[in-house]
N, C-alpha and C positions, 0 to 999 in steps of 0.2 A: 463407446469408443473402444477400439481394439487394443490388444496388448502392446503392439508396436507404437501406437499413439501415446499410451501411458509411459512407455519406456523413454520416448523422446521428451515427454513432459518432464520426467525426472532428470534427464540429462540437461535440459535447459534450466531447470530449477537449480541444480547443483552448480552450473556454470555461472550463475548470477553472483555478482559482488556489488553490494551497496557501498559505494565509495563515500558519498555524502548523502545525508537524508535531511528531511524537514526536521528542524530542531525543537519544535514545540508539539503539544498534543493537538489532535484534531478537534475542531469545534464540536460542541455538544448539540447546539440548537440551530445550526445553519449549514448550508452547503459550503464546500471548499473546493477551490481550483488550485492544485499544486503542480507547479512546473517541474519538468525533469529534462535531463539530457541523457540519452542512452547512447552508449558507445560499444561498438563491436568490431572485431577484426574483419577486414575485407575478405570476401570469399576467395579471391584469386591473387591478390597482391599483398604480400606480407609487409610492405612499406606504406600501406594505406589503411585507414580505418573509416568506418561508417559512423556518422553522427546523426542522431535524430533528436529533434526538440519537440516536446509536446507537453500536455498536461493531463493529469488524472483528476477527474471530478468525483468527489465523494458527496453523494446526496446526503442531506441532513440525517444523521443516524437516528434510528428509532430504538430507544432504550427499552421501551415496552415492546416486546417482540410480537410479531404477528402470530396468529393461532397456529399456522402451519409453517413454523420457522424453518427455512432451508439454508440458512447461512448467508454470508455476503453474496450479493448478486453481481457478478461480473458481466457486464452487458457490452455495449458497443466498444469495439476496439480490443476485445479479448476473445479472439477466435478459437483459442485452445483451452478455454475454461472447462469445456466438457471432458477434457482429458485428465483433469485432476484425479489422482488415485482415490478410490473409494474410501480407503482407510483414512486419508487426509481429510476428506470431506466430512467423514463421521466425527473425527477429533475436533474439527472446527465447529461443527454443530454443537457438540457436547460442551465446548468452552462457553457457549452462550454469549458470544460477542454481539455488540449492538448491530442490528440489521441496517444495512446501507446498500444502495445501488452505486456501483462504481463503473465509470466509463473512462475511456482513454481516447485522446485525439491528438494528432500531430498539429503543430502550430507553425511549422516551417518546412520547407523542402528538405528532404534527406541530403546530407552533404558527404562528400568523400574528402577526408583530410589526409595530407601526407604525414607520415610518421608511423612508427609502430603503435600498437594498441596502448602500451604502457606510456609511451611518450605523449600521445594525444590525451590520455586520461590525466597524466601529471600536469600538462599544460592547462587543461580545463579546470582542474582542481585548484591550481595556483591562481587562476583568473577569478574563480568564485571566492576564494579566500581574500584576494585583494579587494574585491567588490563588496566584501562583508555580506555575501549572499547566503543567508541561513534558510532560505525557503526552497531553492531549486535543488532537486536530487541529482546526483551523478551516479549512473548505474552502468555497470559493465555486464555484458552477456553475449549470447550468440544471436546473430541477426534473425535467423528463422524462428527463434523463440523469444523475441523481444517482449511480446505480451505476457509471457510466463514470468519473465524477470520483473515486469511491472506488477503482476499479481503478487509476487513475493514481497516486493517493496510495499504495496498497499496493505497486505495482511500484517506485515511487521508494524506499520504505523497504527493500524486499528488495535492490535494487541497491546502495543505500548500505550495507547491513548485510553483504552477501555476503563482502567481504574479511575482516572480523572473524570471521564465522561459520566460514569455511574455516580461518582461523588457529586458532580455538578447537578445531576438529575435529582438526587436526594435533597440537595440544598434548595433547588428550585421548588420541589414539592413542599418542603418545610416553609419556605417563604409564602407559598400560596395559602398554606394553612395558618400562617401567622406564628408558627413555632420558632423559637430562637435557635440559632446554630452556634454551638460552643466552639471556641478555637481548637480545643483538644479532641473534638469529635472525630470518630473514625467509622468507616463502614464495617459492620460486623458480618460474620458468616450468615447470621440469621437474616440480615438485610438482603444479602445476595440470594439466599434461598427464596425469600418472599418475592423478589424481583424476577428471578429466572425459573422459579418452580422447581 
């Protein structure tokens, strides 16, 4: 990807705001479909906003990393994934996050709603709050970089969930071996080194 593409990627990344996010950790041993609502300012009319509804699919994370670990795999629906800056890719690989394939798909037609961007976001946020919706994300970004905003959201969830996922994985291994799990047990740095090399 050329420098202009990477510059655009950074611009879209910085313009992203996660207004609401999934409130729990990602599952350790199964796939997850997480709904989202993406909102962006209309390109021509300041009194209108674009609203997209979709879902991000996280394939079951692999805590034991593949031999040639290349980081999270952003696949279908993430057309700008190749533009991620190389230094960011390197840092994410060094973090040793659980490997997972991530895809994105729309579940409804794109809509144009009347109202400024902030007005539409506030209305959707209030509606989700009233519905006690703790699973649907509300994401603000730029329309041409919507997939980059969803990458940022996805990475945030994976980073937030990784400690609990690793802990559940160790608990699972201990149960398989028949070893007891103490209530005060913690994952040590040595456990992490053994797991991620």
